[in-house]
N, C-alpha and C positions, 0 to 999 in steps of 0.2 A: 126147702121148697118154697118157690114163689107162690103167692096167691095169684088168682084169676087176672085180679087188677093189678098186681106188680108184672105179672108177665107183658102184661099189655104195656105198661109204662117202660118196662125195660128194652122193648123193642125199638131202641133208637135210630132214626134215620127211615121209619114210616111216617109217611102225611096221612092226615084224616080228612075227611070230608063227608057230612052227613047227606049232602044234595047229589054227591056224584061217587056211588059206592065204588068204582074203580080207581078211584084216587085214595080210599080208604086206607088200603095195603100196597099202596105203591112205595117201594124201597128207593127213596130219593137219591141215595148215594150209590147202591149197587146198580139203577140205571143210570144215574145222572153223570156219574164220572165217565162209565167207559162210552157213552154216547155222545159227551163233549170231546173226548179225546178222538172218537172216530171222525166227526164233521170237522175238527181243526186238523186232523192228518190228512184228511181229502184235500183241502185247501192247499198245505205244503206239499203233498204229492204232485197236485198240478203245478205247484211252481216250480219242482225240479224237471217238470216234463216241458217247460216252455220252450225249449230249443229243441225238445226230442222230434225225430221222425215221425214217430207213433206214440200218440198220448192215451194212456189207459187208466187214468188216476180215478174215472169214475167207476171202475170195476171195485176200488176199495168199499165204496157206498154200497154198491151192489152185493158184493159180499157181507157187508155187514148187514143189510136187510134180511139175509138170509139167515145169519146168525139168529139176529132177533127173533125170527121166527121160531129158530130151535129152542133159544134160551125159553120163549113163551110156553113152549110144549113142556118141556122138563119143569119148569116152574110148577106145572099141576101133578106132576107125579111123584109120589112119596118115593124117595131113594130105598125104601125097604123092597118096594117092587122090582128094583134093580139088581138086588142079589142073588136070585136065582139065574141070572143072566152072565154073571161074573166070569164064570168059567169058561163059557163058548165065546165071549167076548175077549179073554184072554188068548185062547186058541187062535181067532180069527187076527188079533193082533200081532201074534208071533210069525203066523203064516204071512201076513202081508208084509213084515221085516225081512222074511226068509225071500219072499218073490221080490222084494227091492234088490236084493243081493244076486237073485237070479237075471231077472228081466228088468230091473229097474232102469230109469233115465238117468242119465249124470249132466252135471252143470257144474262150473266153477272146480272142476278137480275132485267133485264127491257124488257118489251114487245114492240118492235120497228119494227119488221120486218114482212113483207109479203111473203110466199114462193111462187115464180111464175115461173113455169117451171124450178124447182130444183134451181133456184136464189133467194138469198135473198134480196129484194128490202126493202127501208127505205123510205117510205112515206113521214115523217116529212122533210127528205132531200128536196124532190121537192117541199114541202109545201113553202118552203122559196122563190122560185123563184113566186110561185103563189101570196105570199103576197106583195111581191114587185110590181108585174104588178099590181094588185087590187088596192094598197094604191096610186101608180103614175095616175091610172085612176080619183080615186077618189078626191086625192088632185088638179089634174089639172081642175077639174070641180069645187069642191068646197074646195077652201084654207080656212085653219083654222084663219077666222078673229073675232071670239067670242069663248069664251069657251064652249057655246052649239056646234059648228062646230066640236069641237073632238069626238061626238058620231060618227059620219060615219067611221074615222078611225079605231077609238078604236072599234067599233061593228064588223067592217071586222076581225079586229084580233082575237076576243075574242074566238070564237070558236074553230079555229085551234090550238091556243094557249094553251085554255085547253086541249085539245085532247092531246098536246105532252107533257103537264107538267103531267100530269096524266099517262103517258106510265109506267114510270116517264122518262123524258128526261129534266131536268134542264138546260143542256147546250143548246140545241135547242130553248128551250123557252125563254132566256137570248138571243140570237141572234133575233129571231122576236121583243121583246124588243129594242133591239139596231136599228134593221131595222126601226120600228115606229118612234123612238126618232129623228134620222137622216132625215128622210123622213120629217117630220113635220117641222124641221127648215130650210131645204133646201127650203121648199115650201113658206117659210115667216112667220113661227111663229114665235114670239118672244121671245127672248131667256130667258125672265124672266119667262115666261111660259113654256118653256123647262125644267129649274130649278125646278120650282114646279110640274112638271111630274115626276120629278126624285126624288123628296125628300122623298115619302114613304121608298123608299129603304134603303136610308142613315138613315131616321128614326128607321128605323126595327134594321139596323145594329148598332146604338149607344145604342139604346134600351137594347141590349145584350152585346155589350162590354164595354160602357164607358156611364150608365145611366145619370151620374152628366151633361155630355155634353148638355143632351136633356132643360135643362134651358136656355142655349143659343140658342141653334139650333133652336128648336120648335117657340120662340118668333121672331127669326130671318125669317124665312120662313112667318110667320103671317105678318110682316112688308113687305115682298116682295109682298104677295098677297095684301095687301091694296095699294102698290104704283102702280101694274101694272094691277089689274083686274078690271073690272066694279063694280057697287055696292060695294065701297070699303068695308064700314064696314061687310056687310053681308059677301063678300068673306074672311075677314080675319079673322072673327069671325068664320067661317065654317070652315076653313084651320086650324085655331088653335083648335078645336074640333076634326076635325078628325086626325089630327097628334097626338094630346093626346090619342086618342082612340087607334091608332095602338100600339103606344108605351106602351100602357096598356096590347095589346093582344097578342104583340109580343111572350111571353112565351109559350102562348098556341099554336100558329103558328109553333114554334121552335118544339112543341114536337109533334103536330097533321098532321101540312102540309108537313111536311119533312120525307122522308122515314130514316129508321136508317142509312143506307149506306151514307145519303147526308148529316146526322148530323156529322156522323164520319169524313167526308172527310173535313166539316167545320173546326171542333175542330182541327184535325190531321194537317190541313194548318198552324194553328199559332204554333203548336208544334208537328210536325211529328216525333220526339224523345220519345213520348210518348207510341206510338206503334211500334217500329222501325222493327220489324219482321212480322208486321200484314199491319193495313190500312195506315202507314205512311213509308212502304216500298218503295212505288213507288216514293215518293217525294225525300226521302234520295238516293236511288241508282241513279235517274236521275241526281240530283246535284252533286254527286260523278262522275257519267259517264263524265258530261260536263265539270268538272274541270279537270279530268285526261286527257283533249284532250290537254292543255296547250295553247301556241299560235299557233302552226302550226298542231297539231294533230297527230295522230298515223299513218295516212294513210289510204285510203279508203281500206274497207276489212280487216282491220286490228286491228280495236279495241278489246281488250279482254275482257272488260266488254259485249259490243254487243255480241263479239263470244260466249261468255259462257252464254248468256241468263239473266242477273241478273235483268232485267229490264222487267217485265211483258207488254204484248201488246205493245213490242217497235216498232213494224214496224206500230201501226194505231197512238193512241194519243200522244206517245213519241218519234216520229222519230226524233224531236230535238235534243234529248239526244244524239242517235248515230251520228247526226251530228256534236254536239260539241266535242262528243270523237274522231273522226276519222279526221275533217277537223279544229280541234281547234277554237279557238277565230276569228282569220281571216276569216275562213270558215262561222262562225255562222254569223258573222256582213256582210260579202258579199251577205248571204241569207237575213237578216234583210233589207239589201239596195236596194236588188231586190223588194222585196215586198213594202219599200218607194216607188222605183221609180213607181209601179205597181199602187200604190193609188195616185201618182201625174198624171199620164196619166188618170187614170180614172177622177179626178177633172177637169183636161184639157176637155176631151170627154163631161162630163156634162155641162160644162159651153158654148161649142161650141154648143150644141144640138141644132137642128130647133125647137122644141116643147117644152113646160114644162113636158109633159107625158113622152116623152125621156130621158129628162133631170134628171127625179126623178126616171126613171127605172137604168139609170146609178149610180145615187146616193145611191140608195137601194143597189144595187149590191155592190158598194163600200164599204158600212157599213157592210155588210153581210161579205164579206172577209176580211177586216181589223178588225173585232171585234175578228174574228175566230183567226186571227194570234197572237194578242196580249193576246188573254187568253190563245191558246195554249202553247205559249212562256214562259209567266207568270208562266204557270203552270209547265212548266218542268224545270223551272230554281228557284221554290220553291218561287216565289212571288204571287201564287194563289192557290186557292184550285183544286184538281181534279175533272173536270168538263164533261170530255168524248167530247169535241170540237176537231175535227180534225184540223190539219194544212192543208189549203187550198194547191192542188195540190201535196202535198208531203205524207201526212199519206195515209196507205193502206185504201182502202173502195170504192166500185164500184158505190153505189148511191153517196155519195159526189163528186167522180171524175165526173161523168156525170152530177151532177148539177153545178160544177164550169165550165167546159167547155160549157154548155148551157148558163150560164150567160155572159163567153165570147162572145160568139157568138151573143148575144143581143146587147152588147155594140160594138160590129165589127158592128153591122147593123147601130147602132147609127154615128159612126164615118162615114160609107160608104154614109149615108144620108145626113150628114152635109158637104159633101164635095160637093154634087150633087147639092144641093140648098140653098138659103140663110139661114143663122141662124137666131132665134129671139133671142131679149134681155131677158135676165133672169132677 
C-alpha cells in the first residue's frame, strides 16, 4: 500500500501549481494528447475539403467542444455511482442496435446509423463504452479462474457483438473482441487461455492462406490446451476437434459469413494492384500520399494529393494519409509517439486505480483506443485491410468523437479518485 505522499508522487502526468488550484490536478497527458490531435486534425480535415463544394471541417472542433464538456462532467462522477445504471444502459444499448437493424440509415453499403433530430448517431460507437463498463463490473466480481467462468463475460458481449457484426460492421466487432481479450488478461486470466481464445482466428487465417501450416499449428494448440486446462485429455481432444472443424468450414464461412465487399477488402489487402481503379484504389493512393510527404512533408494545407481529393473519405478513415503528406515522416512519428504516450499514461492510471472495477474500465478504454490506432494506421500504410475503423480524436465523426471524450472523462475520474483516497493493490 502506498503512503499518502507516495500516491501523490506516483500520479505521473499531473501538473502542480500553488497559485492556480485548477492546474494542480490537470493531467497534462490525458488532456494534452487528445486536444493536440483534435486541433491538428481540424486543419488536416480543412485541407481535404479545399476543393469540396461544401466544407464542414469546423464541425470536428465543435463536436470536440461538446466532448470536452462531457469529459469534464464525467471527471467529477466517481465510477461506482455508474454501476447501478449498467443494466439499464445495457438494455438501452441493445435496443438502439436493434433499432438500427429495423429503422436505421444506410450509407456505403452498411446500415449503422439512427437519424435523431437531423443528426446521424452511430449506436455501435456508444456500445463500446457500455461493453467496457459491464465487463469491468462482471470481472471485478467474477474473475476468470475456470474455463466455465468465461461464459459470463462472453455472454455479455454476444448480443451486442452479433448486432454490430450483421450491420455489417466488421471493424467495430473486432474492437469488441480486443476489449474482451485485454480485459480478461488484465483481470488475471492466464496468458495461455488468452492464446487459446485467440487461436480460432489464426486457424481460420491459416486455413485460407497456408493450409499446410495447420499441420503444425493445430497440434501446437492442442498441446497448449493439454498443459494449461483442467481435464487435460478431454480439453486437448476437444480443442483439436474444434480447431479441425473450423479449418474445414473456413471456405464456407468465407463465402457466406462475409459480405462481398469485405471479401474484396481482404483479397485486395494482399494485392491492391489487382484492382487499382476499384477496390484497391484506397490503399494504393493512401500509401502514395504518405510516401510523397517525404521527411518534412509539403506543409499544412499544401498537400497536392489531399487538395485534389485523390483519396476518397480521406477526412474520416484515411486522415493519417493527409498527415503523412503534409507533415511528412516526422509528423507521423510525432503523432504515433503521442498515442504511445497516451497509452503509457492510461496504463499508469489503471495500475494506480483504487478498485479493480476502475482499473478494468481504464484498461478497457486503453485497449479500445490503441487497437483502433494500430488498425487504422496499418490500414493507411498498406499493412492491413480496409476495415472502416477511425483514428481516435483525428478522424471526422461525431459519434466516435463524443465516445472518445466520454472515455477520457471516465479515465480522468479514476485519476481524480486515486489521488483522493488510498489505492488498492492490483
